[in-house]
N, C-alpha and C positions, 0 to 999 in steps of 0.2 A: 504494500500500500504506500501511496505517496507520502502520506502523513507519517508512517513509521520510518520511511527514509529520512524525513526531515528531522524527526526527533533523534533517529541515530546520528545524523550530522551534527545537530547541537551537542549531543553528549560526547561524541569524538573531539569537537572543538573545546569543549569546556575541560575535558580531561587534558588534551595537551596544552592548553594555557595554564591549568592548574600545576602542570609540571614546570612550566617556565617560572611561575611565581615561587614555587619551592626552591628552584635553583638561584633565584634572585634573594631569597631569604637566606641560602646557605652561603651565598657570596658576602652578604653583609656580615654574617657571623664569621666567616674566615677574615674579613678585614678587621674586626674587632680583636680577634684572638691571635692572629699571626704576629710574632714578635720581630720578624725580619723579612727581608726580600725572599730568601729561599724558602721560607715556610710560606709564603703566598703561592709561589710555584708548586710547591709539594702538596699543598692543599687543593689544588686543581687537577691534580693527577696522581694516582687514579681517582676518578669522580664516583665510580661505583653506583651510577643511576643514569637515566637518560640526560644527555647533555645539551638539549636544545635551549637556545636564548632567542627564539623567535616567535612571536605570538601568531597564532592562527587567525587570520582576519578575512579569509575568503568569503565566508557566509554574510558577514556585514556589508561587504562590497556587493555581493549579489543582491542583498536585501535593498540596499540604496538604489541599484538599477532597477530592481522590480518597482520599488516606489516611484521612481521617476516615470516608468511606464504607465503608472495610474494617472500621470498628468494629462496623458494623450486625449481621453475623451473630453476633458474640459477644454482643450484647444479646438476640438472638432465641433463640439456642441456645448458652449458654455452656459446656455440657459437651462440645460436640461439637469433635472434634480439628480439623476444617476450620475452625471458628469460630476457634479459637486460633491456627491458622496465618494466618488472615486478619488477626488482631490483630498478629501479627508482621510481616506484610507492610505493613499500615497504619503501624506505627511505622517501619520501614524507609523507606517513601515520605515520611513527615512529616520524618524525620531528613535525607533527601537534599534535600528542598525547603528545609529550614532552612538547610544547607549551601550551596544554590545562591542563596539570597536575597542580593542585595546591598545592604548597608545605606548609608543617606544620609550617614553620618558623613564620608567622605573629601570629598564635595562641600561639606558644611557646613564643614569645616575650612579648605579652601583659600579659600572665599568669606569667612569671617571673617578669614583672614589677609590678604586683598586689602582687605578693610574697614578693618582696623588700619592698614595702610600707607597707604590713602588718607585716612584720618583724619589721620594724622601729617603727610602732605605738604599736604593742603588747608587745615589748621588750624595749621600749623608747630608740632605738638605732638612733643615729643621725649620718648618714653616711657622711663621708668626712668632718666632724666638729671636731675642736679640743675641748679638754675638757673644761668645764666652769671655772675651777681654773685658767687657762690662762686668765689674765686681757686683754691683747691686743693680738689678734690673730696674729700669725706669718705667713710668707709665707709658704704654706703647704710643698714644698719640703725642705725647710729649718728646719721646724719643725720635719719631719720625719727623716732627716739626723741627727738632734740632738738626737732624741730618739735612733736611732740605734748606736750611738757612746757611748752611755751610759752602754751598756751591750754587752759582750763579745759572744753573741750568734748569731748576724747577720752578720758573716763573714763566713758563712759555704760554700758559693759559690765562686769558682775561677773565674767565669765569671760575675755574677751579684748577687746581693742581695738587693731585694726590697720589701718594704712593699706595696702590690697591693691593698689592701682593708682594710678600718678601719672605726669605728664607735664609738662615744663617748656616754657614758650614766652615769647614777648615780644608784649605788647600795645601798639600805637601809638594815641594818642588824636587827636583833630582838630588839635591843636597841634603834633603830630609828637614829643610826649614819649613816651618809652619806658618801659613798666612790666615789670618782670621778675615772671613769674607761675608758679605751679605749680598745676596741676589735679589733684584727687585724688579717691579714693574710700575711704570709711572704713567698716570692717565692725566691728560689735561683737556679742557674744553675751553673754546674761544668763541667769540660771538662776532660774526660779520655785520657790519652795519653800513648802510648806504643812506645817501640824501634823497628824498623824493623831489618832486617838482617844485614843492613850496620851500623846499631847504630845510625840511625837518628830518632828522635821523630816524631810519626804521631799522628794524632788525631783518636781515635777509635769510640767514641760516645759522645754526649752532654746529660747529665743528668739533668733533671728539678724536683724539689721536692718542695712541699708546706708544711708550719707548720701554726699552728695557735695558738693564745695566747692573753693574757691581760696585759696591764699596769694599775697598781692601784698607785694612787697619795696619797701623805700625810700619809704614814705608819711609824711607828716608828722604826721597825727593820731595822738595816743597816749592810751593810759589810758582806753578807752571800750569798753562792751559793750552792744549793743542786741539784743533778741530779740523775736520775734513770738508765742512760746509763753509760757504762764503758768510760767515757771520762774524760780528765784532764782540769782543769781551770788554767789559769795563771793570770797575773796582770791584775785587782787588788786583785783577789781572789787567792793569792799566797800560803795560808797555809791550806794544808789538815788537816782533823781532824776525829777522829774515836770515835764513840759512845761506851758506855759500853755493848750494845746489839750486839751480833754477827750477829744475823739474819738481823737486820736493817743495818749493815755494808756490809753485803752481797748485799743487795738490793739498798742501797742509798750510795753516795759518797757526803761528806761535804767539803766545803772550805770556808776559811774566809779571810778578808783583814786585819785582825789584831789577833795575837794569844791570847792576853789576852781577848780581847772582844769577840772573837769566844768561848773560853772556858766558859766565864761568861754566854754567850747568851744561848749556847746549854745545857740547863738542862735537865734531864731526862723528864720532863713533856713537855718541847718544842719539844724535840726529837719525842716523842710519837704524838705529834699533827702532826708534818711533816710526820711521818710514815703513820698515818691514812689519810692524804691528798693524799699521794701516793699510797694508797692501791689499788685503781681501776684505775690508770693512770699512764702513762709514760711521761717523759719530764724534763725540767729543770725550777727550781724555784731560782730567784735571787732578791736579795736585795741591792740596790746600796749603796756604802760605804758612800757617802756624801748627795746625794739627797734622800729625802724621798720617794722612789719609789720602786715598786715591779714589776717584770717581770715574768710572767709564760709562757712557749713555750712549746708545745707538738704537737703530730701527729694527734689529733682528730680535725676534721673539726668543728669549732664552728658555722658556719654559715649554716650547713647541716640540712635540714628540716626533719622531721621524717617520713611524707607522701609522697607518689610518685605522682608528678604532671603528669608524662607521660600518666596515664590512664584517664585523664580528656577529656569528649567528649560532654559536655554540661555545661550550666550555673550551674545546680543544683550541679553537681559533683565539680565545681570550688568553689562553695560556701562552700560546705562541707570540701573541702581540705583547704581552708583558715581559716575556722572555727575551725579545730581540729588539724592543724599541731603545731608542737612544735620544738623548737631548745634544744633537749634533752642535748647534750653535753655542750651546753653554760649553761642551767639551772643547771647542776650538778656541773660544774665548780664554778659557782656562789655561790651555796649552800656551797661546801666544802672550798672555800676561805673565805667567810664570817664566816664560823664557825672556821676557823683556825686562822683568825685576830682578833676574839672578845676577 
C-alpha cells in the first residue's frame, strides 16, 4: 500500500537522522573528555557504530515539491473553491516539509568545536589566555586595550577597532630559545560618507575588514617600523629612512623613533633580513620604542586551516580532516619570524 510505503520511508529517515544526532552527541562528549590532540584522533577510530554525519533530507524536499504542485490549480482557476483548498493544503505540506528538514548547523558546530580544540592542541595555542610572561593576569579587556595602545596600527577603523580573537603560545627556535607569542585577529569597521547635492554628509556604506598578526615579547630590537604598503607612520615612528638598495626602498618603507638609533640599527645585513621576511608577504612589522615587543600584522588569515571541512559526511572523513589539516600561514610566519630574530 502507498501509505505503508510512506510510513516506512518516514521510519527509515527518522532512524538515519537519530544516528546522526547520536554521533553529534558523542563528538561533543569526545571534545569535553579528550585531554590532547592524539586522544581526539583515537576517539574517532574505531567508532564502533554507524559513522554517518549527513542528515537524510530527501523526503522534506519531495514534500516541498509536492506542496508547490498544489499551487497549480489556483493558477488555473483562482476563483474555484477547490483551488483555494489546494493552496491551503500546499501551504500545510510545505510547512510540514520545513519543520521536518534537518539543518546542517548542529554538524557544523561540533566540527568547528573539534577543529578549534585540535588547533589548540596541535599548535599549543591557548585561546583567550594571556602570555605566560605576564606574572599576574590582567582583566582581558584592559590587557587588550593596553596592547592596542602600544602600536599605531590598531586605529584603522573610524567606527570600531577590536581584537576579536587571540591565543597565546610559545615558539622555540633552532637554538632552543623560547619566545612568548600572542596570535590575534584584528577587526575594524569604517564608515564611508559622501556629500549629497545639498552639501550634507550622508553615510554611503559601512566597511568591515579583518587583519591577523602576532605579538612577540622580550625582543631586543626597539624603535622601528617597516611596512610593505604605501603608508606613513607618525609618532613614535617619526623619522623615515631609506636603505642603499633602490629595489628594497621601492618595496618597503622604514621609519624609526630615533634617527641615530635607526641608522645604527639598519645595517645592510639587517635590511636584507627584513627584505627576506617580506619577500612572500605583505603587512607591517613594528618594534616598540621602549617595551621589548614586536608586532606583525597582515592580511593573511593565521587561523585558516588548509583542508575544507564542508565536505565532511562521516566520522572517517572528520578524522582524516583533523589529522591532516595545517595552519599554513601561521607555520610560515613562525618559521620566517624565528629566522629573522635569531
